[in-house]
C-alpha angles and dihedrals in degrees: 000000000000091000089055092052089051090052092049091048092048092050090049092052091049091050095047099042095084087060090060092045089066088061092061092096091058097057092101094057116052096200090052090049091050091048090051091050090049090050092051091047096047098037102039117010100047095050091046091052091050090048092049092049092050092047090052090051091051091045088056091049091050092046091049093049097044098043116104093221104287099080097039091104090051089052091048093051092049090049092049092050090047090053091046092051092049091047094049092047093047092048093051090048090051091050092051091048091049091049091049090053095046092047093045094239105156135171131032095276096041117150130188122223105246112220114241132194113238 
């Protein structure tokens, strides 16, 4: 089981690494690099995480329906963890949206003025 997890992580890194290669031109400018990382996270990683959580939930549903009675508990556990993952991600997304509204951060390229000591 652990070997399978390692293989999945390795394949994920291989698939995502070209996205970071496009950030190589921004290495001289820290703000450009951070904007590129933000773009990768918001445009690629977050939708992938939501999709995986939804797929895990539906896998649990299928396992629950197709089981003859012995694996129903395992299907229930998978469904519960899929729902928990979706709830946590949606809650965090809502908190971030709330904070952006309260701090008046608008737009996709919004920046906040960071206070400095003079």
